C-alpha positions, 0 to 999 in steps of 0.5 A: 608091251612090257615084253616088247619094251623089255626086248628093246631095252635089254642090256643083253640085246644091246650088247648083241647089237654092239657086237653085230655092228663091230662084226659089220664094221670089220667085215667092211673094213671101216675105221672107227668113226663117229658122226657128230651132229653140231649146231653153232647156236646150240650151247651144248653143241659148243661144249661137245665140240670142245671136248671132241678133239681130245676124245678123238685123239684118245680113241683114235677115231675118225670124226665126220662132222655134220653141220646143222642149224634148222631143226624140226620145230615139233621136237622143241615144243617150248622154244622160248623156254629152252632159249632161256634155260639152255645158256644157264645149263651150259654155263653150270656144265662148262664150269664143272668140266673146265670148258668155255661158255661166256658168263653173260652169254644170250641166244645168238641173232638167227641172221648172225647164226646163219652167216656163221654157219655159211663160214663153218659149212665151207670148212666142214671137212677141214682139220681145223673144223673144231678150232673154227667151230670154237671161234665162231661160237665165241663171236656168236654167243658173245654177239661180237659182230666185228669178230664174226666179220673178221672170221668171215674175211679170213675163212670165206663163206659158202654161198647163201642159197647153197647153205639153205638148200643143205640145212633144209635137206639135213633137217628133213633127213635128221629124223630119218637117221634117228635122232632129233637133237643136235650136240649128238654123236653117232657111232655104229648104230647108237646115239650119245647126246652132249658131253653128259653121255660120252661116258657111255661111248668111252665105256663102249670104245674101251671094250673094243680097244684094249690098247687105249690109254687108261687115263681118259682125257676128262671125267665124263658123266654125272657130277661127282656131288651125286656120289658125295659122302660128306654132306654139304653143310651150307645146303642144309634147309634149302629146298630142292624141287624135283619135277616128276612125271609118271610117264618119264623114264628119266623121273624114275631113273632119278627118283631114288638118287634124288631122295638120297641126295636131299637126305644126305645134304639136309635139303627140303625135297618138294616134288612137283607133278608134271603132266606128260607132254602127249596129255598137254597136246604136244607131239612126241615123234617115234624117233624121240620116243625111241632114243629116250627109251634106250638112253633111260635104259643105259642110265638105269643100268649105270646107276643100277635102277631096275628098268626095262619091262615097261607098261606105258601109263599114258592116259588113264594110268597117269590120271589114276597115279596122279589122282592118288598123289594128294592122299599119298602125301596126306598119309606121309607115303608120297615117296613110297607111292612114287617109288612103287608106281615108278618101279611098277610102270617101268620095271614090272610091267603093271598096268596102272590103268587097270583096277587090278594093277592099280590095287596092286601098286596101292597095297605095295606102297602101303596105301 
């Protein structure tokens, strides 16, 4: 497993795949084209739609939008919690990036979302697609039925039965094309989720298009406060909770930066253990696992975190690492333990389920 994972996540192999994709694009004389998968009832889709116009113009791309609505439910194991969290997250991202999202937004009514999607599907290939998406999203997330009715009269709607067939077919096909989340962009073999991953696509396009303007239309990527050197005095003494899973590559990629963030701003860091989804009886289909692994590898490379030679700790490995948590905390070495175990699992290929592997991790952590 460690060697296979290292091959899958290797920056060198990723660059080779990109070069082969570019060669294939040139041989087939295809334009630079992105495929965008968007849902009106997904707040991250709305944020992405707001920046796609400038992004496409800046990099001289063609855009092929694909409207979605119904998703495979096994990809969303806690839909009620997600429905509560998504608007809060979208509001924070909108404020940071200077985008639009209503302060009092609430999850749209399913029937209204279907009606709005019928309008949007009728204009999926129109030059005004993004502008219409924005108008419909404003009406939907503000629950403005009168505005939705006006847009229906103004733009017309696709037939309901045809819309159902289209949306069901796209839901069933989406996993086959390699992804599971809306608000995604696909470009020549690689996926990018939300505004927060456009920095990876921008960097890739800039290697292919030296003539692209140097000034990007917006500052894509992680918030600047992660890199701020000046402590925020008002933050001192507050608690920062960090939810950590030994099987989550994002937990490992974020770990050291979370330590630095807490220390820099004088925060009380409270680390909370999380049991992996599979060990809680929740499904993680192959398309989801593969995207997470490759996306985490890109983020790790961006933030200079060792990553790639992975030994999956699922089962006994996770149980043993979690069983040592209270002891490490009692010894005042919890940070050491999480960093050492994370590095062993995600970059050194150490089997935490084995006696030999666990002993090696404990010694390295000073336990």
